[in-house]
C-alpha positions as CSV (number, residue, x, y, z in Angstrom):
1,M,117.4,127.3,143.3
2,A,116.6,123.6,143.1
3,L,113.1,122.9,144.2
4,Y,110.4,125.5,144.5
5,Q,106.6,125.9,144.2
6,P,105.6,128.5,141.6
7,P,102.9,130.9,142.7
8,G,99.4,129.5,142.4
9,T,100.4,125.8,142.5
10,K,101.4,123.2,145.2
11,N,103.4,121.1,142.7
12,W,107.1,121.4,142.9
13,T,109.4,122.5,140.0
14,V,113.0,121.6,139.6
15,E,115.4,124.2,138.3
16,F,119.2,124.2,138.4
17,E,122.3,125.0,136.3
18,M,125.1,122.7,135.4
19,K,128.2,123.6,133.3
20,G,126.5,126.6,131.7
21,T,123.2,124.9,130.9
22,R,120.0,125.7,132.8
23,Y,117.5,122.8,133.4
24,R,113.9,123.4,134.5
25,K,111.0,120.9,134.7
26,A,107.7,120.7,136.5
27,T,107.5,117.6,138.6
28,G,103.7,117.2,138.5
29,T,103.7,116.3,142.2
30,A,103.1,118.2,145.5
31,D,105.0,115.5,147.4
32,K,108.4,116.9,148.2
33,I,110.1,113.5,148.6
34,K,109.0,112.4,145.1
35,A,110.0,115.8,143.7
36,K,113.4,115.4,145.3
37,A,113.8,112.0,143.6
38,I,112.9,113.6,140.3
39,E,115.6,116.3,140.9
40,V,118.2,113.6,141.7
41,R,117.3,111.8,138.4
42,M,117.4,115.1,136.4
43,R,120.8,116.0,137.8
44,Q,122.2,112.6,136.9
45,E,120.8,112.9,133.4
46,A,122.3,116.4,133.1
47,K,125.6,114.9,134.2
48,D,125.3,112.1,131.7
49,D,124.4,114.6,129.0
50,A,127.5,116.6,129.7
51,E,129.7,113.5,129.5
52,A,127.9,112.4,126.3
53,K,128.4,115.8,124.7
54,R,132.1,115.6,125.5
55,L,132.2,112.2,123.8
56,G,130.1,113.3,120.8
57,I,127.0,111.4,122.0
58,T,123.5,113.0,121.7
59,R,120.0,112.3,122.7
60,S,117.1,112.3,120.2
61,T,113.4,111.8,120.0
62,L,111.9,108.9,118.0
63,G,110.4,111.4,115.6
64,S,113.7,113.1,114.9
65,L,115.4,109.8,114.6
66,G,112.8,108.6,112.1
67,D,113.1,111.8,110.0
68,M,116.9,111.5,109.9
69,W,116.7,107.9,108.8
70,L,114.1,108.6,106.2
71,A,116.2,111.4,104.7
72,A,119.2,109.1,104.6
73,S,117.2,106.3,103.0
74,K,116.2,108.5,100.1
75,E,119.8,108.6,99.1
76,H,120.3,104.8,99.3
77,H,116.8,103.2,98.8
78,R,114.6,103.4,95.7
79,D,111.6,102.5,97.9
80,A,111.9,105.5,100.2
81,G,108.2,106.2,99.6
82,N,107.3,102.9,101.2
83,N,109.7,103.7,104.1
84,A,107.7,106.9,104.7
85,S,104.5,104.9,104.9
86,R,106.0,102.5,107.3
87,L,107.2,105.4,109.6
88,R,103.7,106.9,109.5
89,K,102.2,103.7,110.7
90,L,104.9,103.3,113.5
91,F,103.9,106.7,114.8
92,G,100.1,106.1,114.5
93,E,99.7,108.4,111.5
94,E,97.7,107.8,108.3
95,L,97.2,109.6,105.0
96,Q,93.5,110.1,104.4
97,R,91.4,111.7,101.7
98,D,90.6,115.3,102.6
99,P,86.8,115.6,102.5
100,E,87.1,119.3,101.6
101,T,89.5,118.7,98.7
102,P,88.7,115.1,97.4
103,K,91.8,114.8,95.3
104,A,94.1,115.9,98.1
105,W,95.4,113.9,101.1
106,K,96.0,115.0,104.6
107,L,98.0,113.5,107.5
108,V,95.8,112.3,110.3
109,E,97.6,111.9,113.7
110,G,96.4,109.3,116.1
111,A,94.5,107.4,113.4
112,R,95.8,104.1,114.9
113,A,98.1,102.8,117.6
114,G,101.6,104.0,117.4
115,L,104.6,105.3,119.3
116,P,104.9,109.0,120.3
117,R,107.1,111.1,118.1
118,D,108.3,113.2,121.0
119,L,109.4,110.2,123.1
120,P,113.1,110.3,123.7
121,V,114.8,107.2,122.1
122,H,116.5,106.2,125.4
123,E,113.1,106.2,127.2
124,L,111.6,103.6,125.0
125,T,111.0,100.4,126.9
126,Q,110.3,96.7,126.2
127,G,106.9,97.1,127.8
128,M,105.9,99.9,125.4
129,L,106.8,97.7,122.4
130,M,105.0,94.7,123.8
131,T,101.9,96.9,124.2
132,L,102.2,98.1,120.6
133,K,102.6,94.5,119.4
134,G,99.4,93.6,121.2
135,K,97.5,96.5,119.6
136,R,98.7,95.5,116.2
137,K,97.3,92.0,116.7
138,T,94.0,93.6,117.8
139,E,94.0,95.7,114.5
140,G,94.3,92.4,112.6
141,N,97.9,92.6,111.6
142,T,99.5,89.3,110.7
143,Q,102.6,88.1,112.5
144,S,104.7,88.7,109.4
145,T,103.4,92.4,109.3
146,I,104.3,92.8,112.9
147,N,107.7,91.4,112.4
148,R,108.4,93.8,109.6
149,E,107.5,96.7,111.9
150,I,109.9,95.3,114.5
151,S,112.6,95.1,111.7
152,L,111.9,98.8,111.0
153,L,112.6,99.7,114.6
154,Q,115.8,97.6,114.6
155,S,116.9,99.5,111.5
156,L,116.2,102.8,113.3
157,F,118.2,101.7,116.3
158,K,121.2,100.6,114.2
159,F,121.0,104.0,112.5
160,A,120.9,105.7,115.9
161,A,123.9,103.7,117.1
162,A,125.9,104.8,114.0
163,H,125.1,108.4,114.9
164,N,126.0,108.2,118.6
165,I,122.4,108.6,119.7
166,V,121.7,107.3,123.2
167,L,119.8,104.0,123.2
168,P,117.5,102.5,125.9
169,N,119.2,100.9,128.9
170,P,118.4,98.1,129.5
171,A,118.6,97.3,125.8
172,I,115.5,96.2,123.9
173,Q,115.3,92.4,123.4
174,W,114.0,91.9,119.9
175,S,113.8,88.1,120.0
176,V,113.6,85.9,123.1
177,K,114.1,82.4,122.0
178,M,113.4,80.8,125.4
179,N,110.1,82.7,125.9
180,K,108.1,83.3,122.8
181,T,105.3,85.1,124.6
182,A,107.8,87.7,125.8
183,S,109.5,88.1,122.4
184,L,108.8,91.1,120.1
185,R,109.7,89.0,117.0
186,T,108.0,85.6,116.8
187,T,108.0,82.7,114.4
188,E,105.6,83.3,111.5
189,K,103.1,80.6,110.6
190,V,104.0,79.1,107.2
191,G,100.9,79.0,105.2
192,K,100.2,77.3,101.9
193,T,102.4,78.3,99.0
194,R,99.8,78.9,96.3
195,Y,100.9,79.0,92.7
196,L,99.1,79.1,89.4
197,T,98.8,76.3,87.0
198,T,99.4,77.2,83.3
199,A,95.6,76.9,82.8
200,E,94.9,79.3,85.6
201,E,97.5,81.7,84.3
202,A,96.0,81.6,80.8
203,K,92.5,82.2,82.3
204,L,93.7,85.3,84.2
205,L,95.6,86.8,81.3
206,A,92.7,86.2,78.9
207,Y,90.3,88.0,81.3
208,L,92.7,91.0,81.7
209,A,93.2,91.2,77.9
210,T,89.5,91.1,77.3
211,D,88.9,93.8,79.9
212,A,91.6,96.0,78.3
213,A,90.1,95.6,74.9
214,A,86.6,96.5,76.3
215,R,88.0,99.7,77.9
216,P,90.5,101.1,75.4
217,R,90.2,104.7,76.7
218,Q,91.3,103.7,80.2
219,R,94.9,103.0,81.1
220,A,94.3,100.7,84.1
221,P,93.1,97.6,82.4
222,Q,96.0,97.3,80.0
223,D,98.5,98.2,82.8
224,S,97.1,95.4,84.9
225,H,97.4,92.8,82.1
226,D,101.0,93.8,81.3
227,L,102.0,94.0,84.9
228,V,100.7,90.5,85.7
229,M,102.6,89.1,82.6
230,L,105.8,90.6,83.8
231,L,105.3,89.3,87.4
232,L,104.8,85.8,86.0
233,D,107.8,86.0,83.7
234,L,110.3,87.7,86.0
235,G,109.1,86.5,89.4
236,C,109.9,89.9,90.9
237,R,108.3,91.5,93.9
238,F,105.3,93.7,93.1
239,T,107.0,97.0,94.1
240,E,110.2,96.0,92.2
241,A,108.1,95.9,89.0
242,T,105.9,99.0,89.7
243,T,108.9,101.2,90.5
244,L,110.7,100.1,87.3
245,Q,112.1,102.9,85.1
246,W,112.8,102.7,81.4
247,D,116.5,103.4,81.9
248,A,116.8,99.9,83.6
249,V,115.2,98.2,80.5
250,D,117.3,97.2,77.5
251,L,114.9,96.3,74.7
252,D,117.7,95.4,72.3
253,A,119.3,92.9,74.7
254,G,115.9,91.9,76.1
255,T,116.9,92.4,79.7
256,V,115.6,94.2,82.8
257,K,117.7,95.5,85.8
258,L,115.8,95.2,89.0
259,W,116.7,97.0,92.2
260,R,116.3,94.4,95.0
261,S,115.0,96.3,98.0
262,K,115.8,93.6,100.5
263,T,119.3,92.7,99.4
264,Q,120.1,96.3,98.3
265,N,121.6,95.3,95.0
266,W,120.8,95.0,91.3
267,S,119.7,91.9,89.3
268,T,119.7,91.7,85.6
269,L,117.0,89.3,84.3
270,T,116.2,88.2,80.7
271,L,112.7,88.8,79.4
272,S,110.7,86.0,77.9
273,A,109.6,86.4,74.3
274,R,106.1,87.4,75.2
275,S,107.2,89.9,77.9
276,L,109.7,91.4,75.5
277,E,107.0,92.0,72.9
278,M,104.7,93.5,75.6
279,M,107.5,95.8,76.9
280,R,108.2,97.1,73.4
281,E,104.5,98.0,73.1
282,R,104.5,99.7,76.5
283,R,107.5,101.8,75.5
284,K,105.5,103.2,72.6
285,I,102.5,104.1,74.7
286,T,104.4,105.5,77.8
287,A,107.0,107.6,75.9
288,P,108.5,110.0,76.9
289,R,107.8,109.0,80.6
290,I,110.6,107.5,82.6
291,H,108.4,105.0,84.5
292,V,107.2,101.8,83.0
293,W,104.0,101.9,85.1
294,P,103.0,105.5,85.8
295,A,100.9,106.5,88.8
296,F,97.2,107.2,88.3
297,T,94.9,110.1,88.9
298,G,91.5,108.7,88.6
299,K,91.3,106.6,85.4
300,R,94.3,108.2,83.7
301,W,97.9,108.5,84.3
302,A,99.0,111.4,86.5
303,D,100.5,114.5,85.0
304,E,103.5,114.2,87.3
305,D,106.0,111.6,86.1
306,I,106.0,109.3,89.1
307,G,105.8,105.5,89.5
308,R,102.7,103.5,90.3
309,G,103.8,102.2,93.7
310,E,101.7,99.7,95.5
311,G,98.2,99.9,94.0
312,A,97.1,96.3,93.3
313,D,93.3,96.6,93.7
314,G,92.5,96.1,90.0
315,I,94.6,93.0,89.7
316,Q,93.2,91.5,92.9
317,A,89.7,92.2,91.6
318,A,90.5,90.3,88.3
319,I,91.9,87.4,90.3
320,D,88.7,87.1,92.3
321,A,86.5,87.6,89.2
322,V,87.9,84.6,87.4
323,G,87.4,82.4,90.4
324,L,90.9,81.8,91.5
325,N,89.9,82.3,95.1
326,D,86.7,80.3,95.0
327,D,88.5,77.5,97.0
328,A,91.0,79.6,98.9
329,G,90.4,77.8,102.2
330,R,91.8,74.5,100.7
331,L,94.2,75.7,98.1
332,G,95.4,79.0,99.6
333,R,94.5,82.5,98.6
334,V,95.8,84.0,95.3
335,T,97.2,87.5,95.4
336,P,99.6,89.4,93.1
337,H,102.4,87.9,95.1
338,T,101.3,84.5,93.9
339,M,102.8,85.3,90.5
340,R,106.2,85.2,92.2
341,H,105.5,81.8,93.7
342,S,104.3,80.6,90.3
343,Y,107.5,81.7,88.6
344,A,109.7,80.0,91.2
345,S,107.7,76.7,91.4
346,R,107.9,76.3,87.6
347,L,111.6,76.7,87.5
348,V,112.2,74.4,90.4
349,G,109.8,71.8,88.9
350,A,111.8,71.9,85.7
351,G,115.0,71.1,87.4
352,V,116.5,74.6,87.9
353,S,118.6,74.5,91.1
354,L,117.4,76.1,94.3
355,F,120.6,78.2,94.4
356,T,119.8,79.6,90.9
357,V,116.2,80.3,91.9
358,Q,117.4,82.1,95.0
359,N,119.5,84.4,92.9
360,L,116.7,85.0,90.4
361,L,114.2,85.8,93.2
362,G,116.7,88.1,95.1
363,H,116.3,86.1,98.3
364,T,118.7,87.1,101.1
365,T,119.1,83.6,102.3
366,P,118.5,80.1,100.9
367,T,116.1,79.4,103.8
368,V,113.3,81.3,102.1
369,T,113.8,79.5,98.8
370,Q,113.5,76.1,100.6
371,R,109.7,76.4,100.5
372,Y,109.9,75.2,96.9
373,A,112.3,72.3,97.6
374,H,109.5,69.7,97.6
375,L,108.9,70.6,93.9
376,A,112.4,69.8,92.8
377,P,113.1,66.4,91.1
378,S,115.2,64.4,93.5
379,A,118.4,63.3,91.8
380,A,119.2,61.1,94.9
381,G,115.8,59.5,94.6
382,I,116.3,58.8,91.0
383,E,119.7,57.2,91.7
384,A,118.3,55.1,94.5
385,A,115.5,53.8,92.3
386,A,118.0,52.9,89.6
387,V,120.0,50.8,92.2
388,L,116.9,49.0,93.4
389,N,115.8,48.3,89.9
390,A,119.2,46.8,89.2
391,L,118.9,44.6,92.3
392,H,115.4,43.5,91.4
393,A,116.2,42.7,87.8
394,V,116.0,39.1,86.8
395,P,119.5,37.6,86.0
396,A,120.0,36.6,82.4
397,N,120.8,32.9,83.4
398,R,117.8,32.6,85.7
399,P,114.4,31.5,84.3
400,A,111.5,33.8,84.8
401,M,109.0,32.7,87.5
């Protein structure tokens, strides 16, 4: 039996057996010619599957691939929780508060645009991804956010290739240099690199310290103050700080080991005097917890010993409250990430080499660090000025005019 019409329907169904495996699929059409074309395609896919099986190659859906990748990432990435969030977005899912149980969360499917979990990996097309990109723009996502989602897909495909999973043919073109409008990954607009002056930093820390003193029974105000200080003094990414555990902190040596999520390695940084004192106080109030910044349940730390993660609303509210964004259109907007820029700009301005700053920030390439190059004192410029000054100097045997 190959093509037949089941009782009660005019649409054709394909059914056949190949090498001990039975294949059956409703074609969804009453046109026998179209149904025959579907049968031919199915037989070819069955033949390809048999050959792929012989070679150890398999097919997978996007959802299964994502689950496999996420399980593997938990063994190698400390930010696996963030990876889970990125996958939910890719598949159009979202965690929302359960109205029936306010403290609980539930997974809502179809909450936004996304790719189908049950779509076979090899059936994903360039057009599908371009459509998703367009919907992300409509949702208000920035180009950098869209590029990160494209990077996630590239990671999934590399993982699939390593596990002999069939990929799309023709292959997905992630970047089309000669046609930007047809490219999934496009050049990001470089905005203003905002950093705090020492006066702005003092203003923000003073506000946070006052807020913490006014609300001593709540954990969040003191946590925000301490976290901002560490961000300013280490220049680390927000999640690198909020996932920090005490076993990576050496209070005797005054050092912190940070896991760099982008470069997948460790960096050991030295604490400033004020941050070392702050961390010693935090150790007293957080003991015996393993996380430097515990997660919250309401206004207090959660009973479960887990890290804070990405919550930055309180810090952003303080930034806005002290007026650091009053002229954001001209100066650039201040966010918690601005503390990282501030750290880098001060080091470069003081003469620390861009190579050293690149290592301290955990940048994967020197290109990213170049945004601070204009702040570096130019040794060549100083040398050139010295030469000109010597040429312009009045000779000792020549009277002044």
